[in-house]
GUBAPA-311376 format. One record per residue (C-alpha): x, y, z; residue in three letters. Coordinates in Angstrom, 2 decimals. Example, Ala and Ser with C-alpha at 12.3 -4.5 7.8 and 13.67 -1.06 7.14 Angstrom:
2
REC        px        py        pz    aa
REC     12.30     -4.50      7.80   ala
REC     13.67     -1.06      7.14   ser
This chain:
297
REC        px        py        pz    aa
REC    246.32    223.50    147.00   met
REC    242.84    222.09    146.84   leu
REC    242.48    223.09    143.24   arg
REC    245.75    221.35    142.23   gln
REC    244.64    218.19    144.10   ala
REC    241.26    218.11    142.44   met
REC    242.85    218.66    138.98   leu
REC    245.12    215.73    139.67   ala
REC    242.17    213.66    140.89   leu
REC    240.49    214.36    137.50   ser
REC    243.18    212.33    135.79   lys
REC    242.94    209.28    138.26   ser
REC    241.66    206.12    136.72   arg
REC    241.15    204.58    140.12   arg
REC    239.04    207.50    141.50   ala
REC    237.07    207.56    138.18   glu
REC    236.12    204.00    138.63   arg
REC    235.06    204.57    142.11   leu
REC    232.88    207.66    141.37   val
REC    231.39    206.52    138.09   thr
REC    230.40    203.04    139.45   thr
REC    228.63    204.57    142.45   ser
REC    224.84    204.66    142.11   pro
REC    224.77    207.64    144.39   leu
REC    226.24    210.19    142.03   thr
REC    223.34    210.53    139.66   ala
REC    221.82    213.61    141.43   asp
REC    225.04    215.63    141.41   val
REC    225.95    214.67    137.87   val
REC    222.53    215.70    136.61   ala
REC    223.05    219.12    138.11   arg
REC    226.04    219.85    135.89   tyr
REC    225.53    217.45    132.83   val
REC    222.47    217.57    130.53   ala
REC    222.00    213.74    130.12   gly
REC    223.89    211.07    128.30   arg
REC    222.51    211.54    124.70   gly
REC    221.92    214.21    122.15   ala
REC    218.29    213.88    122.79   gly
REC    218.97    214.85    126.59   asp
REC    220.95    217.76    125.44   ala
REC    218.40    218.95    123.01   ala
REC    215.83    218.97    125.77   ala
REC    217.97    221.03    128.05   ala
REC    218.59    223.39    125.16   val
REC    214.86    223.86    124.64   gln
REC    214.32    224.70    128.20   glu
REC    217.13    227.26    128.34   leu
REC    216.11    228.90    125.10   thr
REC    212.63    229.15    126.41   arg
REC    214.14    231.28    129.18   lys
REC    215.80    233.61    126.76   gly
REC    219.32    232.12    127.17   leu
REC    221.78    231.20    124.35   leu
REC    223.50    227.89    124.37   val
REC    226.75    226.16    123.39   thr
REC    226.53    222.41    123.49   val
REC    229.61    220.11    124.21   ala
REC    229.85    216.39    123.66   arg
REC    231.83    215.10    126.56   leu
REC    234.93    212.97    125.62   gly
REC    238.41    213.81    124.59   glu
REC    241.90    212.29    124.00   glu
REC    240.66    209.86    121.33   val
REC    243.33    207.38    120.50   thr
REC    242.17    205.95    117.22   asp
REC    240.75    207.17    113.91   glu
REC    237.63    205.23    114.45   glu
REC    236.92    207.02    117.72   gly
REC    237.51    210.34    116.10   ala
REC    235.05    209.47    113.18   glu
REC    232.48    208.47    115.76   ala
REC    232.92    211.90    117.49   ala
REC    232.32    213.55    114.11   val
REC    229.20    211.53    113.50   gly
REC    227.90    212.34    116.98   ala
REC    228.35    216.00    116.40   tyr
REC    226.69    215.98    112.90   leu
REC    223.70    214.24    114.52   ser
REC    223.63    216.78    117.32   leu
REC    223.51    219.74    114.87   leu
REC    220.23    218.60    113.54   asp
REC    218.61    219.04    117.00   arg
REC    219.70    222.44    117.85   leu
REC    217.99    225.81    117.16   pro
REC    219.52    228.56    114.88   ala
REC    221.88    230.64    116.86   gly
REC    223.19    227.87    118.83   ala
REC    226.90    227.20    119.10   asp
REC    228.65    223.72    119.56   val
REC    232.03    223.44    121.53   ser
REC    234.39    220.98    120.12   val
REC    237.59    219.48    121.71   lys
REC    240.14    218.71    119.04   leu
REC    241.43    215.83    120.82   thr
REC    238.12    214.21    120.31   ala
REC    238.52    214.59    116.63   leu
REC    241.93    212.95    116.64   gly
REC    244.46    215.81    117.29   leu
REC    246.68    213.50    119.25   arg
REC    246.94    211.24    116.17   leu
REC    247.41    213.94    113.54   ser
REC    246.73    217.68    113.29   gln
REC    245.68    217.32    109.68   arg
REC    243.09    214.62    110.74   leu
REC    241.60    216.88    113.34   ala
REC    241.43    219.76    110.90   leu
REC    239.56    217.72    108.35   gly
REC    237.13    216.53    110.94   his
REC    236.53    220.07    112.34   ala
REC    236.02    221.45    108.73   asp
REC    233.22    218.94    108.24   arg
REC    231.52    220.00    111.50   ile
REC    232.00    223.66    110.70   cys
REC    230.52    223.30    107.21   ala
REC    227.49    221.35    108.55   ala
REC    226.94    223.89    111.41   ala
REC    227.09    226.87    109.02   ala
REC    224.43    225.28    106.73   ala
REC    222.14    225.15    109.89   arg
REC    222.74    228.69    110.99   gly
REC    225.04    227.47    113.94   leu
REC    228.57    228.26    115.05   thr
REC    231.42    226.23    116.30   val
REC    233.99    226.99    119.06   thr
REC    237.16    225.14    119.71   leu
REC    237.23    224.26    123.26   asp
REC    239.94    224.32    125.88   ala
REC    242.27    221.52    126.45   glu
REC    245.61    220.57    128.17   glu
REC    248.42    222.95    127.65   his
REC    250.34    220.82    125.20   asp
REC    247.63    221.00    122.65   thr
REC    247.27    224.90    122.55   val
REC    249.79    225.61    119.71   ala
REC    248.04    223.00    117.57   arg
REC    244.61    224.23    118.65   leu
REC    245.39    227.84    117.46   his
REC    247.06    226.45    114.26   ala
REC    243.78    224.51    113.35   val
REC    241.71    227.67    114.23   his
REC    243.82    229.87    111.92   thr
REC    243.29    227.25    109.11   ala
REC    239.66    226.93    109.71   leu
REC    238.98    230.64    109.64   arg
REC    240.05    230.79    105.98   arg
REC    236.69    229.01    105.05   glu
REC    234.84    229.58    108.30   his
REC    235.50    232.99    109.67   pro
REC    232.93    232.53    112.48   asp
REC    234.64    229.58    114.10   val
REC    235.54    230.54    117.71   gly
REC    238.44    229.58    119.89   val
REC    239.25    229.62    123.57   val
REC    241.97    231.41    125.38   val
REC    242.82    230.33    128.98   gln
REC    243.94    233.03    131.20   ala
REC    245.92    230.80    133.54   tyr
REC    248.56    230.39    130.80   leu
REC    251.27    232.98    130.60   pro
REC    250.97    233.37    126.76   asp
REC    247.33    234.11    126.95   ser
REC    247.70    237.91    126.51   leu
REC    249.82    237.39    123.28   asp
REC    247.22    234.97    121.97   arg
REC    244.55    237.63    122.48   cys
REC    246.65    240.29    120.71   glu
REC    247.05    238.00    117.61   lys
REC    243.35    237.06    117.31   leu
REC    242.05    240.00    115.26   ser
REC    238.43    239.74    114.32   gly
REC    237.80    236.33    115.84   ala
REC    235.20    234.99    118.24   arg
REC    237.19    234.38    121.35   val
REC    235.96    232.64    124.47   arg
REC    238.15    233.97    127.45   leu
REC    238.05    231.60    130.46   cys
REC    240.34    231.22    133.54   lys
REC    241.28    227.68    132.64   gly
REC    240.60    224.29    134.36   ala
REC    243.83    222.56    133.68   tyr
REC    247.41    222.77    134.98   thr
REC    250.69    223.52    133.08   ala
REC    254.36    224.02    133.91   pro
REC    255.03    227.77    134.59   gly
REC    251.28    228.52    134.47   ala
REC    249.69    230.98    136.99   tyr
REC    248.47    229.08    139.91   ala
REC    247.26    231.65    142.34   arg
REC    243.68    232.92    141.89   arg
REC    244.83    236.55    142.00   ala
REC    247.35    236.10    139.29   asp
REC    244.90    234.32    137.06   ile
REC    242.29    237.15    137.59   asp
REC    244.88    239.75    136.65   arg
REC    245.68    237.85    133.52   ser
REC    241.99    237.47    132.67   phe
REC    241.45    241.23    133.03   val
REC    244.62    242.01    130.92   arg
REC    243.22    239.80    128.20   cys
REC    239.78    241.11    128.49   leu
REC    241.03    244.60    128.05   lys
REC    242.69    243.71    124.74   val
REC    239.58    241.83    123.50   leu
REC    237.08    244.61    124.39   met
REC    239.21    247.34    122.75   ala
REC    240.02    245.29    119.63   gly
REC    238.07    243.85    116.77   thr
REC    237.33    240.57    118.32   cys
REC    233.91    239.32    119.48   tyr
REC    234.58    238.54    123.20   pro
REC    232.92    235.67    124.86   met
REC    233.43    236.22    128.57   val
REC    233.22    232.92    130.30   ala
REC    233.18    233.43    134.16   thr
REC    230.86    233.20    137.05   his
REC    233.01    235.74    139.09   asp
REC    230.81    238.79    140.00   pro
REC    233.72    241.12    140.09   arg
REC    234.96    240.07    136.61   leu
REC    231.49    240.33    135.25   leu
REC    231.38    243.95    136.42   arg
REC    234.79    244.63    134.93   ile
REC    233.57    243.25    131.74   ala
REC    230.38    245.53    131.65   ala
REC    232.57    248.47    132.48   thr
REC    235.12    247.65    129.85   leu
REC    232.28    247.32    127.25   ala
REC    230.94    250.74    128.04   val
REC    234.47    252.37    127.94   leu
REC    235.19    250.73    124.52   asp
REC    231.86    251.64    123.04   gly
REC    230.38    248.19    122.80   arg
REC    226.67    247.70    123.33   asp
REC    225.16    244.43    124.60   gln
REC    225.37    242.91    121.20   thr
REC    229.13    243.56    120.94   gly
REC    230.04    240.68    123.33   tyr
REC    228.49    237.83    125.40   glu
REC    228.65    236.23    128.63   leu
REC    229.06    232.50    129.27   gln
REC    228.36    230.35    132.19   met
REC    228.27    226.57    132.78   leu
REC    225.04    224.50    132.96   tyr
REC    223.94    224.23    136.48   gly
REC    226.25    226.96    137.95   val
REC    224.42    230.12    139.11   arg
REC    221.34    229.59    137.03   pro
REC    219.52    232.42    138.82   ala
REC    222.36    234.80    137.77   glu
REC    222.21    233.50    134.20   gln
REC    218.48    234.31    134.14   ala
REC    219.00    237.72    135.61   arg
REC    221.73    238.66    132.98   gln
REC    219.37    237.58    130.28   ala
REC    216.53    239.66    131.67   gln
REC    218.91    242.62    131.80   leu
REC    219.40    242.28    128.05   gly
REC    222.86    240.60    128.05   ala
REC    223.68    237.97    125.57   arg
REC    223.91    235.20    128.07   met
REC    225.17    231.78    126.74   arg
REC    225.10    228.52    128.77   val
REC    227.65    225.89    128.31   tyr
REC    225.65    222.60    128.06   val
REC    227.72    219.34    128.33   pro
REC    226.24    215.93    127.69   tyr
REC    227.52    212.26    127.40   gly
REC    228.82    209.38    129.42   asp
REC    232.41    210.67    129.71   asp
REC    231.47    213.12    132.45   trp
REC    234.03    212.38    135.24   tyr
REC    236.94    214.55    134.15   pro
REC    234.64    217.40    133.23   tyr
REC    232.84    217.19    136.59   leu
REC    235.96    217.15    138.77   val
REC    237.44    220.04    136.80   arg
REC    234.24    221.89    137.55   arg
REC    234.59    221.20    141.19   leu
REC    238.19    222.36    141.21   ala
REC    237.05    225.59    139.89   glu
REC    234.34    225.88    142.53   arg
REC    235.63    224.08    145.76   pro
REC    232.42    225.14    147.59   gly
REC    230.54    222.50    145.50   asn
REC    232.83    219.84    146.67   leu
REC    230.88    219.20    149.97   ala
REC    227.70    218.89    147.96   phe
REC    229.37    216.24    145.75   phe
REC    230.86    214.36    148.67   leu
REC    227.40    214.10    150.32   arg
REC    225.95    212.59    147.14   ser
REC    228.45    209.70    147.44   leu
REC    227.35    208.69    150.93   val
REC    223.69    209.66    151.05   ser
REC    220.54    209.67    149.01   arg
REC    219.17    212.72    150.85   arg
């Protein structure tokens, strides 16, 4: 129930105004968001790569409502690419590229970003969004792979069709996550989402995909490692992904053990929806956040 309430709060304009105008939230935002601009993100990336971690960088902002906003998002990503080291990935939300306006528009913008990324030795992953965009997300991904076979896509385990999605993604880079949104008929109980995650993971590990296992859950991490061994994958055959600011000690430990450990690094001004969805995923952080609203300690 708390998760559902937090996800509803992530869409509240009134709550957003209250939180984003408070001068007391800076510390908690800085814990999970790598600054406001591409330069801030680049500095965070440099520090993470120094520790042997891989990165995927996301510019916060979604649900663009006009072509000018979509074009601005493309420009921001093209500028970001010049600041990232080879081997980095960028996570792109298609609604930031105009998906709500036109699937064709978003495809064209994504194609530009993918081409520029490939020229710099980088990859692109199409990021998770609301359930009503999923069909178009995968349609754009299919189209992009004809010219950019390395473009990745997310599958959210909380959606009932997630297993079917995984079975159809032959040879693709697939980020499997639990999901941080809501949807009619979706799995809501943690146990059901976890079971869906494992079913999807079994398909990805046994198939021809490159699995990107996006979870902080110790039990699911152990299952992923076990499945990799059973399916004959070494540590180069899949990767782990965790969020910036969440379990950093575990991220470092996994990298030291030889895992391909990639950190999702968000940046930008539009941090409120992202942050509240993160709190919904990890309610234990809610007390930390609430304290920051009433105290500078």
